[in-house]
C-alpha positions, 0 to 999 in steps of 0.5 A: 523860830527862837527856842528858849532853854527851860531855865530861860522859859521859866524865868520869862514865865516867872517875870510875867506872873510877877507882873500880873500879880503886882497889877492884881495887887494894885487893883485890890490894894492900890498904892497910897500916899504914905502921909495922907493915904490918897491914891498915888501912882506908885507904892512907897511914895508921897502924893504931889501935895505932900511931897511939895511940903517936905523940906529937904535939907541942902547946903548951906549948912554947918559942916559939923552939925548939919544945921541949916544956915540962913545964907551961904557963908562959904565952903566949910563953914561951921556954926558958932555952937559947934565951935563953942561946944564941939560934939563928940561926933565928927559930922551930922546930916539929916534928910529933912526938917522935922515938920509937915509930912516928914514929922508925921512919917517919923511919928508913924515909924516911932509910935504907930508900928509903921515899920513899912515906912523905914525903906522910903525914909532910908532912901532919903537918908542915903541921899543926904548922907552919901558923903558919910556912907562913902567913908564909913566902915560899919553902920550902927543905930542908937539903941533902946533900953530893953524895957522900951524895946519889949514894950514897942517890939522894935527900935525905930532907929534900928529899922532905919539903920537896917534899911540904910545898910541894905540900900548902901551895901554897908555892914550893919553892926547890931548890939555892940552899943547898948542902952544900959539904963532906962531914961526919961522920954526926951520929949519936952526936956530942955538941952541941959535936962536931956544931957543929964538924963542921958548921963551914963545911959550908953556903953559898948558891950565889952565883948563886941569892942573889936567890931568898932575898934579903929573903924569909921562908924555911921550912927543912925537915929530917927530925929535929931533935936538938941543932939544930946542922944547922938552925942552921948552915944558917939562919946561912948563909941570913941572912948571904946576905940572907934576911929570916928563917928558920923551921924545920920538921921531922917529928920532934924529940928531946926529953926527956919534958916538959922543955927538955933536947934530947938530943945 
């Protein structure tokens, strides 16, 4: 007869209770697709139909901006736009294209108070940004202005950054990068208007510079469109002493199989 120590017995009983409670929870609150809400086999995922509509971004893409190419142009290829107007960040990567179920997830996190979506979205981001995460020292998020933060009660980019940090084990630095002026909503603005809208919008807290000086930073946001927001943020971080800034977003807006980034 095998005898268990008290601690082992309690651990075994605890595990059994958790499994029972989890099963009971699944009966009362069955796992649902994060996009269409039909029943699925596991929590925190998509149904087969919705999953098939998600367009994950894989190579070939521009090694700087991460925008997908229509065909393989060879290792290390960079888009004409990145050559003509190099961004302040070194590399940008996104998990998915901003359409279909992915767009609905991003919208739900940003406007629908669906912070529960962040862990699943972050898992996809960690996969897409594994090279960036391997080389970064700390993770930051694109900040909201305090007025918008008070109105929304949370920062969607901050939720994603926290989840990415939890999964990857990287350090999260909050509050070093601040948005010091309210800006117009970027939705509907063209590239030039976005850049002008963000002029002078970001700064590094003078008392927090030591947390980024000489470090490789990974800047997290929810969606990359023209890249104006992450570029403005990266420029400020580099000027404040960061060694390098890479960018990781959940989604990006790109034309099908081309270099053009829609405004």
